[in-house]
C-alpha positions in Angstrom: 39.0 -28.1 -12.8 39.4 -24.3 -12.3 42.7 -22.5 -11.8 43.7 -21.5 -8.3 47.3 -20.5 -8.7 49.2 -17.2 -9.1 49.8 -18.0 -12.7 46.2 -17.2 -13.4 47.0 -13.5 -12.8 49.7 -13.2 -15.5 47.6 -12.5 -18.6 47.2 -8.9 -19.9 44.1 -7.1 -19.0 41.7 -5.5 -21.6 41.3 -2.0 -20.5 37.9 -1.6 -22.0 36.6 -4.1 -19.5 38.0 -2.3 -16.5 36.6 0.3 -14.2 39.7 1.7 -12.5 39.6 1.8 -8.7 42.5 2.0 -6.4 40.7 0.9 -3.2 41.2 -2.8 -3.6 43.8 -5.0 -5.3 42.1 -5.4 -8.7 40.4 -2.9 -10.9 37.3 -4.9 -11.6 36.5 -5.7 -7.9 33.9 -3.0 -7.6 31.9 -3.7 -10.8 31.9 -7.4 -9.9 30.8 -6.7 -6.3 28.0 -4.3 -7.5 26.8 -6.9 -10.0 26.2 -9.6 -7.4 24.7 -7.2 -4.8 22.4 -6.1 -7.6 21.3 -9.7 -8.0 20.2 -9.8 -4.4 23.1 -11.3 -2.6 24.2 -9.7 0.7 27.4 -7.6 0.6 29.4 -10.3 2.3 28.2 -13.0 -0.1 29.1 -10.8 -3.1 32.5 -10.1 -1.5 33.0 -13.9 -1.0 32.6 -14.4 -4.8 34.8 -11.5 -5.7 37.5 -12.7 -3.3 37.6 -16.0 -5.2 37.7 -14.2 -8.6 40.6 -12.1 -7.3 42.6 -15.3 -6.5 41.6 -17.0 -9.8 42.3 -14.2 -12.2 42.3 -10.8 -10.7 38.8 -10.5 -12.1 40.4 -10.3 -15.6 38.1 -11.6 -18.3 41.1 -12.2 -20.6 43.0 -14.2 -18.1 44.7 -17.5 -19.4 46.2 -20.0 -17.0 49.9 -20.3 -17.7 50.4 -23.9 -18.9 46.8 -24.9 -17.9 43.2 -24.9 -19.1 41.8 -22.1 -17.0 40.2 -19.2 -18.8 38.4 -16.0 -17.8 37.6 -14.5 -14.4 36.6 -17.8 -12.8 39.2 -19.8 -14.8 36.7 -22.2 -16.4 38.5 -25.1 -18.0 39.0 -25.6 -21.7 37.5 -28.9 -22.5 34.9 -28.4 -19.8 32.8 -25.4 -18.6 34.7 -23.0 -20.8 33.8 -24.5 -24.2 32.4 -28.0 -24.2 30.2 -29.0 -21.2 26.7 -29.7 -22.6 24.3 -26.9 -21.6 26.9 -25.3 -19.4 29.8 -23.7 -21.1 30.8 -20.0 -21.5 31.5 -20.0 -25.2 28.0 -21.4 -26.1 26.4 -19.0 -23.5 28.1 -16.1 -25.1 27.0 -17.1 -28.6 23.4 -17.5 -27.4 23.4 -14.0 -25.9 25.4 -12.3 -28.7 28.1 -11.1 -26.4 31.8 -11.6 -26.6 33.0 -14.4 -24.3 36.0 -12.3 -23.2 33.8 -9.4 -21.8 33.4 -8.9 -18.1 29.6 -8.6 -18.4 29.3 -11.9 -20.2 31.4 -13.7 -17.7 29.5 -12.2 -14.7 26.3 -13.2 -16.3 27.6 -16.7 -16.9 28.5 -17.1 -13.2 25.0 -16.1 -12.3 23.6 -18.5 -14.9 25.6 -21.4 -13.5 24.7 -20.5 -9.9 21.0 -20.2 -10.5 20.6 -22.9 -13.1 23.1 -25.6 -12.3 23.5 -24.9 -8.5 27.3 -25.1 -7.8 26.5 -24.3 -4.1 24.1 -21.5 -4.7 21.8 -22.7 -1.8 24.7 -23.0 0.5 26.1 -19.6 -0.5 22.8 -17.9 0.2 22.7 -19.6 3.6 26.0 -18.1 4.8 26.1 -15.4 7.4 29.6 -14.0 7.1 32.2 -13.3 4.5 34.5 -16.2 5.4 31.9 -18.8 5.1 30.6 -17.2 1.8 34.2 -17.3 0.4 34.7 -20.9 1.3 31.4 -22.1 0.0 32.0 -20.5 -3.4 35.5 -21.8 -3.5 34.5 -25.4 -2.6 31.3 -25.7 -4.7 31.8 -23.4 -7.6 35.6 -23.1 -8.2 36.2 -26.7 -7.1 39.9 -25.8 -6.9 42.9 -28.0 -6.3 45.4 -25.8 -4.4 42.9 -23.3 -3.2 45.0 -20.9 -1.1 41.9 -20.3 1.1 43.5 -17.7 3.4 44.3 -15.5 0.5 40.8 -15.8 -1.0 39.3 -14.8 2.4 41.7 -11.9 2.7 40.7 -10.6 -0.7 37.1 -11.0 0.1 37.4 -9.1 3.4 39.2 -6.3 1.6 36.4 -6.0 -1.0 33.8 -6.0 1.8 35.6 -3.3 3.7 36.0 -1.2 0.6 32.5 -1.5 -0.9 30.1 -3.3 1.6 30.1 -1.0 4.6 26.7 0.6 5.0 26.4 3.5 7.5 22.7 3.1 8.0 21.0 -0.2 7.3 18.1 -2.3 8.6 16.7 -5.8 8.2 13.4 -7.2 9.3 13.1 -9.1 12.6 9.4 -9.2 13.7 6.1 -7.4 13.9 3.3 -7.4 16.3 0.6 -8.9 14.0 0.3 -12.4 12.5 0.9 -12.4 8.8 -2.2 -13.0 6.7 -3.3 -12.3 3.1 -6.8 -11.3 4.0 -8.6 -9.8 5.6 -6.8 -6.6 6.0 -6.2 -5.0 9.4 -9.5 -3.5 10.4 -9.4 -0.1 12.0 -12.6 1.7 13.0 -12.9 5.5 12.6 -12.0 7.0 15.9 -10.2 3.8 17.1 -6.5 3.5 17.9 -4.8 0.2 17.1 -1.4 -0.4 18.7 1.4 -1.4 16.3 5.1 -2.1 16.4 7.8 -3.4 14.1 11.3 -4.6 15.2 14.3 -4.2 12.9 18.0 -5.1 13.2 20.7 -2.4 12.8 22.8 -3.8 9.9 24.8 -0.6 9.4 28.0 0.7 11.0 26.4 3.6 12.8 24.1 3.5 15.9 20.5 4.5 15.6 19.3 7.5 17.6 16.1 9.5 18.1 16.7 10.8 14.6 16.1 7.2 13.2 12.5 7.2 12.3 9.7 5.2 10.6 8.6 7.6 7.9 5.8 7.5 5.3 6.6 6.6 1.7 4.9 6.2 -1.6 5.4 9.0 -1.8 7.9 9.9 0.8 6.9 12.3 3.6 3.2 12.1 2.7 0.8 12.9 5.5 -0.9 9.7 6.7 -4.6 9.8 7.5 -3.8 7.3 10.3 -1.4 9.6 12.1 -2.4 10.4 15.7 -1.1 12.2 18.7 1.4 9.3 19.4 3.1 9.9 16.0 6.2 12.1 15.9 4.6 13.9 13.0 2.0 13.2 10.4 4.7 11.7 8.1 6.7 10.1 10.9 5.0 7.2 12.7 7.7 6.5 15.3 11.3 7.2 16.4 13.9 5.1 18.2 14.1 5.6 21.9 17.7 5.9 23.1 20.3 4.3 20.9 20.6 1.0 19.0 24.1 -0.2 18.3 25.2 -1.9 15.1 24.0 -5.5 15.2 21.3 -4.8 17.9 17.5 -4.6 17.4 15.4 -1.5 17.5 11.6 -1.3 18.0 9.3 1.3 16.4 6.1 1.6 18.5 3.1 3.6 17.4 -0.6 3.2 16.6 -2.9 3.4 13.6 -5.4 6.0 14.6 -8.7 5.9 12.6 -9.7 9.3 11.4 -12.9 10.9 12.4 -15.5 13.3 11.0 -15.1 14.2 7.3 -11.8 12.3 7.2 -13.6 9.0 8.0 -13.8 7.6 4.5 -14.3 3.8 4.8 -12.2 1.7 2.3 -9.0 -0.3 1.9 -5.8 1.7 2.4 -2.2 0.9 1.6 0.1 2.6 4.1 3.8 2.4 3.1 6.8 3.2 5.3 10.6 3.4 5.2 13.4 4.0 7.6 15.0 7.5 7.6 17.8 9.1 9.5 16.4 12.6 9.7 18.9 15.1 8.6 21.0 12.5 6.8 19.2 10.1 4.4 16.7 7.4 3.8 18.2 3.9 4.5 17.0 2.7 1.1 19.1 5.3 -0.7 22.1 3.1 -0.1 22.5 -0.3 -1.7 21.3 -2.9 0.8 20.7 -0.2 3.3 17.1 -0.9 4.0 13.7 -2.0 2.7 12.7 -0.2 -0.5 10.0 2.4 -0.2 7.2 0.0 -1.3 8.0 -3.0 0.9 6.9 -2.1 4.4 3.2 -1.9 4.0 0.2 -1.7 6.3 -2.9 -3.0 4.5 -5.8 -1.4 6.4 -9.6 -1.7 6.0 -11.1 1.5 7.5 -14.7 0.9 8.7 -17.2 3.2 10.3 -16.7 3.8 14.0 -19.1 3.4 16.9 -21.6 6.3 17.2 -20.2 7.4 20.5 -16.7 7.8 19.1 -17.6 10.5 16.6 -16.1 8.3 13.9 -19.1 7.4 11.8 -19.1 10.4 9.5 -18.4 10.3 5.8 -16.7 12.7 3.4 -13.8 13.2 1.1 -10.9 12.5 3.4 -7.2 12.9 2.5 -6.4 9.2 2.3 -6.2 7.1 -0.8 -8.6 4.1 -0.5 -8.1 1.2 -2.9 -11.0 1.3 -5.4 -10.8 -2.4 -5.8 -10.7 -4.2 -2.5 -9.8 -7.5 -4.2 -6.5 -6.0 -5.3 -5.2 -5.5 -1.8 -1.8 -6.9 -1.0 1.9 -6.1 -0.9 3.8 -5.1 -4.0 7.3 -6.6 -4.4 9.5 -4.1 -6.1 6.5 -2.1 -7.3 5.5 -4.7 -9.9 2.0 -5.3 -8.5 2.7 -8.9 -7.3 0.7 -9.6 -4.2 2.6 -11.2 -1.3 -0.5 -11.5 0.9 0.8 -9.9 4.0 -1.9 -8.2 5.9 -0.1 -5.6 7.8 3.6 -5.4 7.1 5.5 -7.0 4.3 9.3 -6.9 4.1 11.1 -8.2 1.0 14.8 -7.3 1.2 15.9 -8.6 -2.2 15.3 -5.5 -4.3 16.1 -1.8 -4.2 14.5 1.2 -5.7 15.7 4.8 -5.4 13.4 7.6 -4.8 
């Protein structure tokens, strides 16, 4: 059983494993929080884990339970998950990965290994929607403590979330106006205007305004060949109307306008978008702030228009048609993996800076 008493905090701390930070109670709170956010957990889920580690050990990889078997940041038990459990012990894991068992990196990696390989409430943790529930799930299913001191764990977790998890500008996917499909792509005729909208939730701490816009990415601020008169600019598809408070939903409404004349170059196009607060920053520039630049995608098949629309011409337009129609799809994290979403694909698990 893992340690859950104040005695767990008594052992000396190895300074080479510490990133000093005075914002929360313990110096390793921020690197531990950043580690779990980097693995794809939400800020409150990461904070829930760190709040438990604060109570167990002060996130001290050298912590030894006074008079007990607990060791390390999670106080794994000697005679169990610390050194003897078959296929699930920290000492063996450290030897396998050529890392010292008393290093912060190794112990964070081992927590992630246990969560993703052996469970210990990983599914329940990922299903939580607030920091209190995340803290309790990790406490109950991973720590499996005796005297848990739940209130203190939750307070630690809330402090970590307040210090490191508050995002001024953030967005999460709610809905879109098209049915999701792998193929065929959205067909747009040259000279045709196809209405579009995407709804996102404000997950930040600041309200959205008319400066909150759906901008082009891959690369950022590129001119889109599907920009029309309804766009804010050739690199801004839409802007929020009015204000959207934190926790509320905002809708970006625009259209894909098929180019005409020489710009009408039939083919398959990948249009990528991101959310930007003009004059401030792109949402994805902040950890968990918004979808990465390559994860809101419109997959469009541009086809010749009707003769009376003036959209049946051909030429060397400014767009970037896909030379291999069979490769159309949504890239997750820029690795070429097709998710088969015909118009918009949002995958909020990864982050890439631009």
